[in-house]
KEVORO-170164 format. One record per residue (C-alpha): x negated, y, z negated. Coordinates in pm, whole numbers, plus 50000, padded with zeros to 5 digits. Layout:
N
     x     y     z
     X     Y     Z
...
% end
This chain:
561
     x     y     z
 77067 62710 94590
 76973 63094 94595
 77152 63355 94354
 77485 63309 94595
 77686 62968 94449
 77830 62955 94822
 77675 62887 95154
 77807 62865 95479
 77578 62602 95669
 77686 62465 96015
 78043 62427 95967
 78049 62338 95608
 78105 62506 95272
 77790 62384 95033
 77799 62466 94675
 77664 62329 94378
 77937 62065 94204
 77958 62221 93876
 78129 61904 93687
 77725 61783 93698
 77589 62056 93522
 77390 62072 93269
 77214 61747 93374
 77236 61735 93710
 77246 61994 93956
 77369 61806 94269
 77497 61994 94604
 77865 61969 94754
 77922 61979 95112
 78281 62051 95227
 78334 62030 95577
 78740 61928 95536
 79020 62120 95438
 79128 61878 95175
 78774 61833 95051
 78793 62214 94946
 79140 62177 94842
 79015 61881 94593
 78677 62041 94466
 78912 62317 94346
 79176 62157 94205
 78916 61922 93997
 78694 62185 93881
 78410 62151 94080
 78438 62487 94263
 78593 62726 93960
 78593 63078 93869
 78853 63327 94016
 78645 63512 94291
 78464 63179 94381
 78777 63003 94418
 78926 63282 94648
 78589 63295 94850
 78605 62908 94874
 78944 62921 94977
 78896 63157 95250
 78550 62928 95367
 78839 62682 95363
 79068 62881 95616
 78795 62866 95876
 78752 62488 95824
 79124 62515 95895
 79161 62713 96239
 78819 62503 96379
 79005 62208 96311
 79303 62360 96485
 79135 62482 96811
 79144 62278 97110
 79021 62442 97412
 78961 62812 97266
 79324 62834 97180
 79425 62841 96782
 79734 62611 96682
 79835 62867 96450
 80123 62717 96282
 79915 62439 96143
 79658 62641 96066
 79862 62882 95859
 80014 62570 95660
 79681 62459 95581
 79599 62829 95463
 79943 62749 95253
 79803 62452 95064
 79459 62615 94986
 79696 62920 94844
 79827 62672 94600
 79566 62521 94494
 79539 62686 94157
 79839 62883 94048
 79705 63144 93778
 79395 63290 93933
 79529 63567 94189
 79212 63575 94360
 79283 63295 94565
 79597 63375 94716
 79437 63735 94788
 79123 63581 94984
 79314 63333 95179
 79578 63618 95296
 79296 63843 95356
 79157 63586 95606
 79473 63432 95746
 79518 63768 95926
 79234 63698 96183
 79356 63316 96221
 79482 63439 96581
 79153 63531 96677
 78986 63227 96599
 78766 63062 96372
 78435 63311 96441
 78696 63616 96348
 78755 63416 96037
 78443 63350 95926
 78367 63669 96008
 78562 63802 95773
 78511 63531 95509
 78112 63649 95555
 78200 64022 95463
 78408 63896 95172
 78088 63718 95012
 77826 64013 95110
 78100 64219 94942
 78134 63994 94640
 77772 64063 94492
 77804 64421 94536
 78148 64414 94362
 78007 64244 94084
 77684 64427 94039
 77866 64729 94047
 78176 64603 93750
 77883 64503 93534
 77652 64805 93583
 77968 64995 93490
 78077 64767 93186
 77709 64781 93046
 77707 65166 93053
 78037 65123 92865
 77896 64841 92614
 77611 65083 92560
 77850 65426 92505
 78088 65198 92265
 77787 65031 92042
 77478 65286 92067
 77123 65269 91972
 77048 64916 91887
 77021 64573 92006
 77352 64365 92084
 77484 64090 91965
 77720 63990 92226
 78022 63710 92194
 78142 63562 92519
 78358 63277 92663
 78387 63048 92923
 78144 63113 93226
 78124 63424 93456
 77832 63417 93616
 77703 63342 93992
 77893 62996 93924
 78219 63189 93878
 78184 63445 94149
 77969 63395 94440
 77665 63573 94336
 77575 63761 93987
 77845 63746 93797
 78067 64010 93547
 78073 63949 93228
 77777 63732 93218
 77625 63976 93536
 77701 64278 93247
 77456 64080 93013
 77218 64061 93263
 77194 64421 93315
 77183 64467 92954
 76917 64214 92907
 76722 64413 93188
 76744 64747 92993
 76579 64555 92686
 76979 64570 92518
 77033 64202 92397
 76962 64066 92085
 77151 63734 92162
 77423 63611 92339
 77706 63397 92150
 77854 63137 92366
 78149 62974 92316
 78144 62607 92414
 78473 62653 92614
 78694 62333 92543
 78843 62157 92686
 78579 62118 92919
 78313 62304 92771
 78244 62576 93051
 78025 62750 92804
 77830 62496 92692
 77726 62344 93018
 77720 62655 93221
 77699 62951 93080
 77385 62826 92878
 77272 62704 93206
 77273 63028 93344
 77161 63224 93047
 76869 63000 93047
 76777 63077 93379
 76831 63427 93331
 76601 63437 93019
 76886 63563 92817
 76843 63472 92449
 77152 63266 92313
 77316 63036 92072
 77582 62807 92109
 77898 62773 91889
 78214 62587 91888
 78510 62807 92008
 78704 62827 91628
 78392 62945 91487
 78442 63274 91704
 78647 63447 91442
 78433 63382 91172
 78090 63498 91350
 78272 63849 91367
 78403 63849 91039
 78023 63799 90906
 77878 64079 91098
 77726 63882 91386
 77917 63995 91704
 77876 64355 91801
 78105 64307 92123
 78310 64028 92320
 78283 64045 92705
 78541 63778 92927
 78581 63797 93273
 78958 63750 93414
 79190 63543 93627
 79468 63783 93681
 79529 64154 93496
 79890 64262 93544
 79992 64642 93587
 80025 64709 93234
 79698 64536 93176
 79792 64181 93052
 79496 63961 93124
 79490 63567 93211
 79177 63396 93108
 79051 63075 93006
 79266 62950 92708
 79090 63091 92351
 79050 63447 92532
 79393 63570 92348
 79247 63397 92024
 78916 63614 92080
 79126 63944 92133
 79273 63944 91809
 78992 63847 91605
 78851 64138 91792
 79109 64355 91715
 79136 64238 91325
 78740 64332 91289
 78718 64669 91506
 78474 64517 91777
 78527 64604 92112
 78686 64343 92355
 78567 64439 92717
 78705 64247 93024
 78478 64251 93331
 78637 64166 93699
 78651 64240 94061
 78959 64513 94178
 79099 64148 94348
 79155 64005 94017
 79390 64296 93928
 79752 64217 94084
 79955 64532 94139
 80271 64307 94257
 80298 64184 93899
 80424 64412 93590
 80320 64205 93288
 80141 63886 93187
 80552 63740 93113
 80528 63661 93518
 80213 63494 93530
 80256 63118 93579
 79972 62915 93341
 79861 62622 93508
 79856 62328 93271
 79615 62000 93359
 79627 61680 93292
 79616 61518 92922
 79274 61308 92989
 79079 61655 92965
 79204 61706 92534
 79229 61301 92499
 78874 61234 92594
 78554 61353 92742
 78253 61201 92915
 78464 60859 92971
 78509 60816 92566
 78831 60802 92442
 78887 61090 92143
 79237 61045 92037
 79476 60733 92021
 79626 60649 92299
 79959 60754 92408
 79880 61094 92237
 80084 61378 92370
 79927 61682 92494
 79966 62054 92538
 79678 62173 92758
 79719 62516 92946
 79393 62619 93119
 79453 62956 93062
 79654 63208 92787
 79759 63593 92857
 79605 63879 92655
 79843 64151 92585
 79704 64460 92772
 79706 64667 92405
 79403 64436 92268
 79189 64462 92537
 78970 64804 92507
 78884 64827 92872
 78904 64641 93176
 78592 64760 93402
 78599 64689 93756
 78366 64805 94024
 78554 65089 94028
 78509 65178 93657
 78725 65182 93350
 79069 65077 93510
 79262 64997 93195
 79224 65119 92864
 79493 65013 92572
 79542 65156 92228
 79177 64998 92109
 79016 65055 91796
 78706 65239 91958
 78777 65545 92157
 78691 65482 92560
 78762 65837 92747
 78707 65927 93120
 78347 66046 93069
 78242 65632 93027
 78148 65430 93356
 78090 65687 93579
 78356 65938 93519
 78625 65679 93596
 78968 65813 93436
 79190 65641 93247
 79574 65620 93258
 79834 65648 93016
 79748 65833 92737
 79489 66076 92884
 79750 66158 93119
 80023 66280 92880
 79722 66469 92671
 79651 66669 92942
 80012 66759 93072
 80082 66840 92688
 79823 67069 92753
 79953 67242 93084
 80275 67228 92991
 80141 67466 92668
 80038 67733 92925
 80334 67723 93128
 80223 67590 93437
 80402 67252 93389
 80753 67374 93264
 81085 67177 93208
 80971 66864 93365
 80794 67061 93671
 80472 66890 93795
 80283 66569 93755
 79944 66431 93728
 79831 66106 93866
 79490 65881 93828
 79377 65590 94122
 79368 65279 93965
 79233 65069 94297
 79516 65028 94550
 79770 65190 94313
 79761 65500 94062
 80001 65577 93756
 80141 65893 93759
 80419 66069 93521
 80758 65957 93532
 81020 66218 93693
 81288 66385 93476
 81071 66411 93153
 81001 66712 93015
 80599 66737 93036
 80580 66870 92698
 80701 66532 92518
 80505 66311 92752
 80333 65984 92564
 80155 65715 92736
 80494 65498 92837
 80644 65785 93006
 80413 65645 93325
 80507 65477 93676
 80253 65280 93881
 80340 65302 94286
 80169 65204 94558
 79879 65414 94724
 79988 65293 95066
 80372 65355 95077
 80418 65569 94745
 80664 65300 94632
 80666 65175 94247
 80510 64848 94186
 80794 64687 93975
 81103 64802 93850
 81116 65047 93548
 81361 65290 93374
 81123 65528 93460
 81090 65656 93853
 80843 65857 94053
 80886 66201 94128
 80914 66265 94509
 80604 66463 94487
 80428 66154 94488
 80392 66197 94801
 80179 66441 94774
 79928 66257 94499
 79935 65950 94753
 79786 66167 95028
 79530 66255 94888
 79406 65922 94764
 79461 65806 95112
 79278 66068 95281
 78977 66157 95035
 78814 65991 94774
 79001 66131 94477
 79024 65933 94185
 79279 66186 94005
 79535 66440 94080
 79689 66730 93927
 79974 66908 94097
 80110 67232 93863
 80312 67536 93920
 80093 67803 93756
 80177 68170 93836
 79939 68372 94013
 79827 68069 94228
 80218 68023 94354
 80259 68372 94382
 79924 68437 94628
 80044 68098 94804
 80372 68228 94868
 80255 68591 94994
 79981 68426 95170
 80168 68111 95325
 80398 68053 95684
 80711 67872 95664
 80662 67663 95931
 80314 67583 95954
 79999 67496 95790
 79773 67853 95740
 79440 67900 95521
 79374 68146 95267
 79026 68291 95259
 78869 68404 94935
 78475 68509 94907
 78273 68619 94666
 78420 68539 94353
 78154 68323 94096
 78508 68123 94015
 78476 67989 94376
 78188 67740 94227
 78426 67567 94051
 78682 67473 94301
 78430 67208 94450
 78402 67303 94816
 78069 67322 95025
 78017 67690 95024
 77946 67822 94684
 78010 68232 94779
 78354 68145 95013
 78644 67902 95022
 78905 67850 95268
 79215 67716 95106
 79500 67565 95299
 79857 67652 95239
 80140 67418 95328
 80474 67501 95414
 80732 67363 95141
 80947 67173 95327
 81264 67034 95122
 81214 66699 95197
 80888 66669 94978
 80742 66336 95191
 80697 66578 95464
 80455 66783 95241
 80282 66475 95156
 80272 66414 95584
 80115 66729 95616
 79849 66730 95372
 79750 66370 95470
 79711 66488 95834
 79517 66805 95757
 79242 66665 95503
 79220 66367 95786
 79147 66620 96058
 78942 66859 95819
 78710 66622 95583
 78562 66901 95475
 78820 67069 95330
 78785 67190 94921
 78952 66943 94716
 79230 67216 94644
 79532 67358 94831
 79864 67546 94758
 80195 67474 94873
 80389 67830 94970
 80671 67875 94696
 80575 67554 94520
 80221 67534 94339
 79882 67414 94352
 79734 67050 94372
 79405 66961 94275
 79150 66625 94265
 78846 66489 94159
 78638 66201 94021
 78813 66186 93745
 79123 66392 93534
 78892 66629 93389
 78723 66757 93678
 79104 66768 93869
 79239 66986 93586
 78908 67210 93596
 78947 67293 93962
 79372 67340 93886
 79252 67610 93620
 78955 67769 93832
 79209 67817 94084
 79492 67980 93892
 79210 68205 93745
 79070 68286 94089
 79400 68343 94187
 79501 68593 93860
 79164 68778 94013
 79258 68840 94335
 79619 68954 94204
 79488 69188 94001
 79220 69334 94215
 79395 69305 94499
 79083 69158 94675
 79032 68799 94851
 78684 68978 94892
 78547 69075 94548
 78293 69352 94648
 78553 69472 94992
 78818 69769 95013
 79136 69669 94839
 79365 69393 95085
 79716 69613 95015
 79962 69325 95097
 79799 69142 94802
 79893 69438 94515
 80176 69335 94347
 80143 69597 94048
 80046 69407 93755
 80031 69605 93400
% end
């Protein structure tokens, strides 16, 4: 096998049978739907991303099996897809991957295979990106020393399709010369840490030690752990994390000893349709996994067993969840993680509330007016409707879908109608944060310059502050001015259409009689652009000139004293 643990070969999925490791590396060739399902259930293939892609290959096999004379029996194929998706309930990646490829079934097996191979290639890229972001964060939280890192279960190329998530992070750190030693939990009852992670770390040449699960807390207490890195099988909207049983206990011990606890996973592991960990179905497995091992009984016959395969770690115990997008969740961690980490990706909740209070104090978010949001993959976290921005807390946020602006889950907080302005910017641009505010000079200038029924543009030239707005020309900027429709979603529609048709438009805009919107790669950049725009509009108003060195524009002279 090469670096990928999953290979498509002549109508069959070829992989390593993980049950044989570390002593036997045996190839497993799966050519039927039942064989794929069985391999997933018995943990011959395991790890959330890996079983997702394996499931997608299972749909390829199903489509081919139910095709006669070029015609696909979609009913039978979709029934097989349902069986594959149900093989293991806790990891969201399996259902996600099956859902993605089943949309291609009507086009035939080749189309399903092409989509699956695209997914396979994406997985390697995604894992490397997430691992790099996580490594950057670890070094920022634990700087200037070789690291002692504790990890749990197996999160390498065996659990994904290539490179790995938490183990991928260890590989990046090792390449940087930043690893002193990795402490590997054996991970009862099936010893994925002992059998698989040690095998992968040895293969990568990363120094490590194996320990029993129950020694991890003592290792932290005695100063032998700088950071904990784990993967995930599902991450809910509020940041709760389902992962291999024993993860929750590690998070509690890490919090007690002020040690960063970092979860590394692809965006596909985040479930935008599940509000909290209370909704996660935790798989319970057979008693035989606990009462014996390797065919040897270790408990009296008839002993009753509690054998959950996973546990759910509350999001407030997680220092950060890191995906290919960077840090996408941060809780009340013992060490600060801010939006300068992991490539500048913003963090929701507390940072939004802090910035909103600051803008409120400047009079730019008066009363309940204005909104701030941060994109989190296919969702966005935004300030709730009807709340004073001077009193916001991290709990006053609503998570909405970028695709349609609807809330992800029921909540006492409701999103504002202006949410559609934010999601329009996310859909039409690469924005990761949006600030929508009502500062006086910019709002007044937009109102005097805009039209009531059409998008216009306002050109300003030669002011130094133009450089801070993110446009392509540091000396001139054409800012769109949108009509202020009473039907606010119509404003969002206008904005999305304009930005789609004008991809070089600056990341700021006016809404006549309403306010301004700015966006950027992170929440600080979006705020800074909004501040620059208001300052620029004040200069224009006070000088009466849209062109810094030109004649006065009499229509802008508003008699300020």
